[in-house]
C-alpha positions as CSV (number, residue, x, y, z in Angstrom):
1,M,3.9,-61.8,27.7
2,T,4.0,-61.4,24.0
3,R,4.9,-57.9,22.8
4,F,4.0,-56.7,19.4
5,V,6.0,-54.0,17.7
6,F,4.4,-52.2,14.8
7,Q,6.7,-50.5,12.2
8,D,5.4,-48.0,9.8
9,R,6.7,-49.0,6.4
10,R,4.9,-46.4,4.4
11,P,7.0,-44.2,2.2
12,A,8.4,-41.1,3.9
13,F,6.5,-38.8,1.5
14,Y,3.3,-40.2,2.8
15,S,4.1,-39.1,6.3
16,R,5.1,-35.7,5.2
17,A,2.0,-35.3,3.2
18,L,-0.1,-36.4,6.1
19,F,1.7,-34.0,8.4
20,G,1.1,-31.2,5.9
21,A,-2.6,-32.0,5.7
22,C,-3.0,-32.1,9.4
23,L,-1.2,-28.7,9.7
24,V,-3.6,-27.1,7.3
25,L,-6.6,-28.6,9.2
26,F,-5.1,-27.4,12.5
27,L,-4.6,-23.8,11.1
28,S,-8.1,-23.8,9.7
29,A,-9.5,-24.9,13.1
30,L,-7.8,-22.1,15.0
31,P,-10.2,-19.3,16.0
32,A,-9.8,-16.4,13.6
33,A,-8.7,-13.2,15.1
34,S,-11.6,-10.9,15.9
35,R,-11.9,-8.2,13.3
36,P,-13.7,-5.0,13.9
37,D,-17.5,-5.2,13.6
38,L,-18.0,-3.7,10.2
39,V,-21.4,-2.9,8.8
40,P,-21.5,-3.4,5.0
41,G,-21.6,-0.1,3.2
42,E,-20.5,2.0,6.2
43,W,-17.1,3.5,6.9
44,K,-15.9,2.7,10.5
45,D,-13.1,4.5,12.4
46,I,-10.5,1.9,13.5
47,T,-7.8,4.4,14.4
48,P,-5.6,3.1,17.3
49,T,-6.7,5.1,20.3
50,A,-3.3,5.1,21.9
51,A,-2.0,7.2,19.0
52,Q,-4.2,10.1,20.1
53,V,-4.9,11.2,16.5
54,D,-6.4,14.7,16.6
55,L,-6.1,17.2,13.8
56,S,-6.7,20.1,16.2
57,A,-3.6,18.9,18.1
58,N,-1.6,18.3,14.9
59,V,-1.5,14.5,15.2
60,F,-2.5,12.8,12.0
61,C,-2.3,9.6,10.0
62,Q,-0.1,9.1,6.9
63,G,0.7,5.9,5.0
64,M,-0.5,2.3,5.7
65,A,0.1,-1.2,4.5
66,I,-1.7,-4.6,4.4
67,D,0.4,-7.8,4.7
68,P,-0.1,-9.5,1.3
69,N,0.1,-12.9,3.0
70,D,-2.2,-12.2,5.9
71,P,-4.7,-9.3,5.5
72,L,-5.4,-9.3,9.3
73,V,-2.0,-7.6,9.7
74,L,-2.1,-3.9,9.2
75,Y,0.5,-1.1,9.6
76,L,-0.3,2.6,10.1
77,C,2.0,5.6,10.1
78,V,1.0,8.3,12.7
79,C,2.8,11.6,12.6
80,G,2.6,14.9,14.5
81,Y,4.2,18.3,14.9
82,D,5.4,17.2,18.4
83,V,7.2,13.9,18.2
84,T,7.2,13.5,22.0
85,K,3.5,12.5,21.6
86,P,2.7,8.8,20.9
87,V,3.3,9.1,17.2
88,G,5.1,6.4,15.2
89,L,4.3,3.1,13.5
90,Y,1.4,1.1,14.8
91,K,0.7,-2.6,14.0
92,S,-2.5,-4.6,14.2
93,T,-2.7,-8.4,13.9
94,D,-6.5,-8.6,14.0
95,G,-7.6,-6.3,11.2
96,G,-7.6,-3.1,13.2
97,S,-9.4,-4.3,16.4
98,T,-6.3,-3.8,18.5
99,W,-3.1,-2.0,17.9
100,K,0.5,-1.9,19.2
101,R,3.1,0.7,18.6
102,V,6.2,-0.9,17.2
103,G,9.8,0.4,16.7
104,N,11.1,3.8,17.6
105,L,10.4,5.8,14.4
106,D,9.3,9.4,15.0
107,E,7.7,10.3,11.7
108,P,7.2,7.2,9.5
109,I,5.5,8.4,6.3
110,H,5.3,5.1,4.3
111,V,5.9,1.5,5.0
112,A,6.3,-1.5,2.6
113,I,6.0,-5.3,3.3
114,D,8.1,-7.9,1.5
115,P,5.6,-10.4,0.0
116,A,8.2,-13.2,0.3
117,D,9.0,-12.4,4.0
118,P,6.3,-10.4,5.9
119,K,8.8,-9.7,8.7
120,H,10.9,-7.8,6.2
121,L,9.8,-4.2,6.0
122,F,11.0,-0.9,4.6
123,A,10.0,2.5,5.9
124,V,10.8,6.1,5.1
125,D,10.8,8.8,7.7
126,G,10.9,12.6,7.2
127,V,9.7,16.1,7.6
128,R,10.5,16.4,11.3
129,G,11.8,14.3,14.2
130,N,15.1,12.6,15.0
131,T,14.7,9.4,12.9
132,M,14.7,10.7,9.3
133,G,15.9,8.4,6.6
134,F,15.4,4.9,5.1
135,W,14.9,2.1,7.6
136,V,14.8,-1.7,7.4
137,S,13.2,-4.2,9.8
138,H,13.5,-8.0,9.9
139,D,11.2,-8.7,12.8
140,G,7.9,-7.2,11.7
141,G,8.6,-3.7,12.8
142,E,9.8,-4.3,16.4
143,T,13.3,-3.1,15.6
144,W,14.7,-1.0,12.8
145,S,18.1,-0.3,11.4
146,K,19.4,2.3,8.9
147,P,21.7,0.8,6.3
148,D,25.2,2.2,6.3
149,G,25.0,2.6,2.6
150,F,22.0,4.9,2.9
151,V,23.8,7.1,5.5
152,K,26.8,7.3,3.2
153,A,24.8,8.1,0.1
154,A,22.8,10.8,2.0
155,A,26.0,12.4,3.2
156,D,28.0,12.2,0.0
157,S,25.4,12.6,-2.7
158,V,22.5,14.6,-1.5
159,G,23.3,16.0,2.0
160,I,20.0,15.2,3.7
161,Q,17.9,12.2,4.9
162,D,14.5,13.9,4.9
163,L,12.5,11.4,2.9
164,Y,9.0,11.7,1.5
165,S,7.9,8.7,-0.6
166,L,8.8,5.1,-1.1
167,S,8.2,2.8,-4.1
168,V,9.2,-0.8,-4.5
169,E,9.5,-2.6,-7.8
170,P,6.8,-5.2,-8.2
171,G,8.4,-8.7,-8.1
172,N,11.8,-7.3,-6.7
173,F,11.5,-6.0,-3.2
174,N,15.1,-5.1,-3.0
175,H,14.7,-2.5,-5.9
176,V,13.6,0.7,-4.2
177,L,13.1,4.3,-5.1
178,V,12.8,7.1,-2.5
179,S,12.1,10.8,-2.9
180,F,12.7,13.8,-0.6
181,H,10.9,16.4,1.4
182,S,13.7,19.0,1.4
183,P,16.1,20.2,-1.3
184,W,19.4,18.5,-1.7
185,K,22.5,20.3,-0.5
186,G,23.5,23.3,-2.6
187,T,20.3,23.2,-4.6
188,T,16.7,24.3,-4.5
189,N,15.3,20.9,-5.6
190,A,15.6,17.2,-5.0
191,G,15.7,14.1,-7.1
192,V,15.5,10.3,-6.5
193,L,17.7,7.8,-4.7
194,E,17.7,4.2,-6.0
195,T,18.9,1.0,-4.5
196,M,19.0,-2.4,-6.1
197,D,20.0,-4.4,-3.0
198,G,17.6,-3.4,-0.3
199,G,19.5,-0.3,0.9
200,D,23.1,-1.2,1.0
201,N,24.1,0.8,-2.1
202,W,22.4,3.8,-3.6
203,T,22.5,5.8,-6.9
204,A,21.4,9.4,-7.0
205,H,19.3,10.6,-9.9
206,N,18.8,14.3,-10.5
207,P,15.3,15.7,-10.6
208,P,13.6,16.3,-13.9
209,A,14.3,19.7,-15.5
210,G,11.2,21.8,-14.8
211,A,10.3,20.1,-11.6
212,A,10.5,22.9,-9.1
213,G,9.9,23.5,-5.4
214,G,12.1,20.9,-3.7
215,Y,9.6,20.5,-0.8
216,G,8.0,17.2,-1.3
217,M,8.1,15.1,-4.4
218,A,6.7,11.5,-5.0
219,V,8.2,8.8,-7.2
220,F,6.6,5.6,-8.4
221,F,7.4,2.6,-10.5
222,L,5.3,2.3,-13.6
223,D,5.8,-1.4,-14.0
224,Y,2.7,-3.5,-14.7
225,P,3.7,-6.4,-16.9
226,R,0.2,-7.9,-16.9
227,F,-0.8,-4.9,-19.1
228,G,2.5,-4.5,-20.9
229,I,3.1,-1.2,-19.1
230,G,6.7,-0.2,-18.4
231,D,9.5,-2.1,-16.7
232,A,11.9,-1.7,-13.8
233,K,13.3,1.5,-15.5
234,T,10.0,3.2,-16.0
235,W,9.1,5.7,-13.3
236,L,6.8,8.5,-12.6
237,F,8.0,11.6,-10.7
238,T,5.2,13.8,-9.4
239,A,6.1,17.3,-8.3
240,Q,4.4,20.1,-6.4
241,Q,5.5,22.5,-9.0
242,G,6.1,21.6,-12.7
243,G,3.8,18.6,-13.1
244,F,4.3,14.9,-13.6
245,F,7.4,13.5,-15.3
246,R,8.1,10.0,-16.8
247,T,11.3,8.2,-17.5
248,A,11.8,5.0,-19.4
249,D,15.5,4.7,-18.8
250,G,15.9,4.8,-15.0
251,G,16.1,8.5,-14.5
252,S,18.6,9.4,-17.2
253,N,16.0,11.3,-19.3
254,W,12.6,12.7,-18.2
255,T,9.6,13.8,-20.2
256,L,6.8,16.1,-18.9
257,V,3.6,14.1,-19.2
258,Y,1.2,16.2,-17.2
259,D,1.4,19.9,-16.5
260,K,-0.6,20.1,-13.2
261,Q,0.9,19.5,-9.8
262,M,0.5,16.8,-7.1
263,T,-1.1,17.8,-3.8
264,H,1.1,19.0,-1.0
265,G,1.5,16.1,1.4
266,G,1.7,13.1,-0.8
267,N,0.4,11.1,-3.8
268,Q,-0.7,7.6,-4.7
269,I,-0.9,5.7,-8.0
270,Y,-3.4,2.9,-8.7
271,C,-3.5,0.6,-11.7
272,S,-7.1,-0.6,-12.4
273,K,-8.2,-4.0,-13.7
274,T,-8.4,-2.4,-17.2
275,G,-4.8,-1.2,-17.1
276,V,-5.8,2.4,-16.7
277,L,-3.6,4.3,-14.2
278,Y,-5.0,6.8,-11.7
279,S,-3.3,9.4,-9.5
280,G,-4.2,11.9,-7.0
281,G,-3.7,15.6,-7.9
282,Y,-4.2,19.2,-6.9
283,Q,-7.8,20.2,-7.7
284,Y,-8.8,16.8,-9.2
285,P,-7.4,13.3,-9.7
286,T,-6.0,12.3,-13.0
287,R,-5.9,9.2,-15.2
288,S,-3.7,7.7,-17.9
289,A,-4.9,5.2,-20.5
290,D,-1.5,4.8,-22.2
291,G,0.8,3.6,-19.4
292,G,1.6,7.0,-18.0
293,K,2.7,8.6,-21.2
294,S,-0.1,11.2,-20.9
295,W,-2.6,12.1,-18.2
296,T,-6.0,13.7,-18.2
297,Q,-7.7,15.4,-15.3
298,V,-10.9,13.8,-14.0
299,T,-13.6,16.2,-12.9
300,T,-17.1,14.8,-13.6
301,G,-19.0,14.3,-10.4
302,L,-16.0,15.3,-8.2
303,D,-15.5,18.3,-5.9
304,Y,-12.9,20.9,-6.6
305,S,-10.4,19.9,-3.9
306,W,-7.1,18.3,-3.1
307,Y,-6.7,14.6,-3.8
308,M,-4.0,12.2,-2.6
309,G,-5.2,8.6,-1.9
310,I,-6.9,6.6,-4.6
311,T,-7.5,2.9,-5.0
312,G,-9.8,0.2,-6.4
313,D,-11.0,-3.3,-5.5
314,G,-11.3,-4.7,-9.0
315,K,-14.8,-3.4,-9.6
316,T,-15.0,0.1,-8.0
317,L,-12.6,3.0,-7.7
318,Y,-12.5,5.0,-4.5
319,T,-11.1,8.5,-3.6
320,A,-12.0,11.6,-1.6
321,G,-10.9,15.2,-1.3
322,V,-10.5,17.6,1.6
323,G,-13.0,20.0,3.0
324,D,-16.0,20.3,5.2
325,A,-18.6,17.5,5.1
326,R,-17.1,15.8,2.0
327,P,-18.1,12.2,1.0
328,F,-16.0,9.5,-0.6
329,F,-16.4,9.2,-4.4
330,V,-16.7,6.1,-6.5
331,S,-16.6,5.1,-10.1
332,P,-16.7,1.7,-11.9
333,E,-13.2,0.6,-12.8
334,T,-14.6,0.1,-16.4
335,D,-15.3,3.9,-16.4
336,G,-13.1,6.1,-14.2
337,V,-14.3,9.3,-15.9
338,N,-17.7,9.7,-14.3
339,W,-17.9,9.7,-10.5
340,T,-20.6,9.8,-7.9
341,S,-20.6,10.2,-4.1
342,Y,-20.5,6.8,-2.3
343,R,-24.1,5.8,-1.2
344,K,-25.3,9.3,-2.2
345,G,-23.1,10.9,0.5
346,A,-24.7,9.1,3.4
347,Q,-21.5,9.6,5.3
348,T,-19.3,12.7,5.1
349,F,-16.0,13.7,6.6
350,S,-14.4,17.1,7.4
351,A,-10.7,17.7,6.9
352,Q,-10.3,14.0,6.4
353,E,-8.6,13.7,3.0
354,P,-7.3,10.2,2.4
355,F,-3.5,10.1,2.4
356,E,-3.2,6.5,1.2
357,M,-5.9,3.8,0.4
358,F,-5.7,0.0,-0.1
359,C,-8.1,-2.9,-0.5
360,D,-8.2,-6.2,1.2
361,T,-9.7,-8.1,-1.7
362,V,-9.8,-11.4,0.2
363,N,-12.4,-10.0,2.7
364,G,-13.9,-7.2,0.7
365,I,-12.6,-4.4,2.9
366,V,-11.4,-1.0,1.7
367,Y,-9.0,0.9,4.0
368,S,-8.5,4.6,4.0
369,A,-5.7,6.2,6.0
370,N,-7.2,9.7,6.3
371,W,-5.3,12.6,7.9
372,G,-7.8,12.4,10.7
373,G,-7.9,8.6,11.2
374,L,-7.9,5.1,9.7
375,Y,-11.2,4.1,8.3
376,A,-12.4,0.6,7.1
377,L,-15.3,-0.1,4.7
378,K,-16.9,-3.5,4.3
379,T,-18.2,-3.5,0.7
380,A,-21.9,-4.2,0.5
381,P,-23.3,-6.9,-1.8
382,E,-24.3,-4.4,-4.4
383,D,-20.9,-2.8,-4.6
384,A,-18.7,-5.8,-3.7
385,A,-15.6,-6.2,-5.9
386,V,-15.8,-9.9,-6.5
387,R,-18.6,-12.4,-6.7
388,P,-17.8,-15.8,-5.2
389,R,-17.2,-18.3,-7.8
390,G,-18.4,-21.9,-7.7
391,I,-16.4,-24.1,-5.3
392,E,-15.4,-26.6,-7.9
393,R,-14.3,-23.9,-10.3
394,A,-12.2,-22.2,-7.7
395,R,-10.8,-25.5,-6.4
396,G,-9.7,-26.3,-10.0
397,R,-8.0,-22.9,-10.5
398,A,-6.3,-23.3,-7.1
399,A,-4.9,-26.7,-8.0
400,G,-1.1,-26.5,-8.0
401,A,-1.1,-23.0,-6.5
402,S,1.2,-22.0,-3.8
403,M,-0.5,-22.4,-0.4
404,L,-0.1,-19.7,2.2
405,P,-1.3,-20.5,5.7
406,W,-3.0,-17.7,7.6
407,R,-5.3,-17.6,10.6
408,G,-8.5,-17.3,8.6
409,G,-7.7,-20.5,6.8
410,V,-5.3,-20.8,3.9
411,M,-4.7,-18.5,1.0
412,A,-3.4,-19.8,-2.4
413,R,-1.8,-17.7,-5.1
414,D,-1.7,-19.3,-8.6
415,Q,0.7,-18.5,-11.4
416,D,-1.6,-15.7,-12.7
417,G,-1.4,-13.8,-9.4
418,N,-4.9,-14.8,-8.4
419,L,-5.6,-15.2,-4.6
420,Y,-7.8,-17.9,-3.2
421,S,-9.2,-18.1,0.3
422,V,-9.5,-21.6,1.7
423,P,-11.2,-21.1,5.1
424,G,-11.7,-24.7,6.4
425,R,-13.8,-26.6,3.9
426,H,-14.7,-23.8,1.5
427,V,-12.7,-22.5,-1.4
428,T,-13.5,-19.2,-3.0
429,G,-11.8,-17.7,-6.0
430,L,-10.9,-14.1,-5.5
431,G,-9.6,-13.0,-8.8
432,P,-6.3,-11.2,-9.7
433,V,-4.6,-9.0,-7.2
434,D,-2.2,-6.3,-8.4
435,Q,0.4,-5.2,-5.8
């Protein structure tokens, strides 16, 4: 019997390329995880039922995060006055259809995801419970560890571990700022701790002169190179007494830039597509058109209230206050001064002020972590942030971009920071995304 042996003499790179192409096709062919059934233009409650969020029972939502490489992955911080209840960090891998509690944190307030390694997370925990401090996970939140360097810095420099806010430098996940809920030892106020190496070593920075209270401050990087705003040493410190303070030298010197306070509970900063900054605030939100050097209160069309969460999707800004039967408010990102109730107030919420808000620009979904639950909004055609571009144009822009496989297909990020969704055979340009 004659036996034939075939030998593949094609270059090795051909086989690797073929394997890569097959992998992309395989990932694209996988059934996408089932998202919640969202009706365009309507907010939907997607709060994890196991968390038993109930404001009357003092169980409430705080911060949230969207995986920048896979928008189906969400994290939600649930807190409560009684930490024996099922509070803690919850994770969804299907856009909020199902949830699982991960880790053992009692009162996580904020969580951040490393864009280069989505299993690498930071979290801050504070106010109450037995797990206060700065925490690191390397397995997507399943387990957490507190760096020895943080424990030492808290003991030697500030005397407490009761944290309140978390800010990560854009482009450098290991550069982190945290602020505090309680005063530092021997003082009536609290400043900022800074780490350049992901939590192993920390530097304490005193609070700005004039910032009073010591019971909950928030700190943010003002570093938006796309608009020429700030750098790694430019920060904003928002206080519950004294106002907003800006530093351009990493906390050595602070300047009062806004004389009104942040809201008790928390704050959020958003940089719009025009480079204008927005912040929550007590009574009304505020905006800065000069990189945070000065701020102006925004009132037109808004309720007198408390504001924390504020975000945008590239076309529309979103926020809401607290009170009975209050709507969400919107404004074009090209405006930001004049606001209207979303869809003329077709939906209202009571005691549901957003704590933190983010947008999934890949799928056109706005998320709002309200005190009373996590809500998702599928933007309707008339208020969608991004119009799909022509396939050929998007394919051309995506050429040479870094390809990121995910279960909805493939996402590509080009050198300008633009995200592209490549679900199977279609390529859609999604425009710039600011982290």
